[in-house]
C-alpha positions as CSV (number, residue, x, y, z in Angstrom):
1,M,0.0,0.0,0.0
2,S,1.3,3.4,-1.0
3,R,0.6,6.6,1.0
4,L,0.5,10.3,0.3
5,I,1.1,12.3,3.5
6,R,1.5,16.0,4.4
7,M,3.9,17.1,7.1
8,D,2.0,19.4,9.5
9,H,1.7,20.6,13.1
10,T,0.6,17.1,14.2
11,G,3.6,15.4,12.6
12,H,1.8,14.2,9.5
13,S,-1.7,13.7,8.0
14,T,-2.5,10.9,5.6
15,L,-4.0,12.4,2.5
16,A,-4.5,9.3,0.4
17,E,-3.6,5.6,0.0
18,W,-3.5,3.4,-3.1
19,T,-2.3,0.0,-4.3
20,G,-1.7,0.7,-8.0
21,K,-2.0,3.3,-10.8
22,G,-5.3,1.9,-12.0
23,D,-7.3,2.0,-8.8
24,A,-9.6,4.7,-7.5
25,G,-7.3,5.4,-4.6
26,F,-4.6,6.5,-7.0
27,D,-7.0,8.9,-8.7
28,A,-7.8,10.4,-5.3
29,A,-4.1,10.6,-4.5
30,F,-3.3,12.3,-7.8
31,E,-5.9,15.0,-7.1
32,A,-4.7,15.5,-3.6
33,F,-1.1,15.7,-4.8
34,R,-2.1,18.4,-7.3
35,R,-4.0,20.4,-4.7
36,E,-1.0,20.3,-2.3
37,L,1.3,21.5,-5.1
38,D,-1.1,24.3,-5.9
39,A,-1.1,25.3,-2.2
40,G,2.7,25.7,-2.2
41,Y,3.8,22.3,-0.9
42,I,6.7,20.3,-2.3
43,G,6.4,16.6,-3.0
44,V,9.3,14.3,-2.1
45,V,10.0,10.6,-2.1
46,P,12.3,9.2,0.6
47,E,15.4,7.5,-0.8
48,G,16.9,6.1,2.3
49,E,18.4,7.6,5.5
50,G,18.7,11.4,5.0
51,Y,17.9,11.4,1.3
52,A,14.8,12.3,-0.7
53,T,14.0,13.1,-4.3
54,Q,11.7,16.0,-5.2
55,V,8.8,15.0,-7.5
56,T,6.4,17.1,-9.6
57,E,4.2,14.2,-10.6
58,L,2.8,11.6,-8.3
59,P,4.8,8.3,-8.8
60,A,2.4,5.4,-8.7
61,E,5.1,3.0,-7.6
62,A,6.4,5.0,-4.7
63,G,5.6,3.5,-1.3
64,L,5.5,6.9,0.4
65,V,5.2,10.5,-1.0
66,I,5.6,13.3,1.5
67,M,4.2,16.8,1.0
68,R,6.1,19.5,2.9
69,R,6.5,23.3,2.9
70,P,9.6,24.7,1.3
71,I,12.4,25.5,3.8
72,A,12.4,29.2,4.7
73,G,15.6,31.1,5.1
74,G,17.9,33.4,3.4
C-alpha cells in the first residue's frame, strides 16, 4: 500500500492511499497531490536515510510520498 502524507503541526496527516495506478485510490491521491502543489507544498519521495527526491508528478510505484512546505531562510 502506497501513501501520500502531508507534514504538518501534528507530525503528519495521511491524504490518500493506493495500491496501483489503475485503482480509485490512486486517482484520489493524484488529485490530492495536485491540490497540495497548488497550495505551495513540495512533493518528495524518501530515498533512504537522510535522502529524498523531489517530484512534480505523483509516482504510482512509490511507497511513500511526502508533501512539505519549502524551507524558509535566506
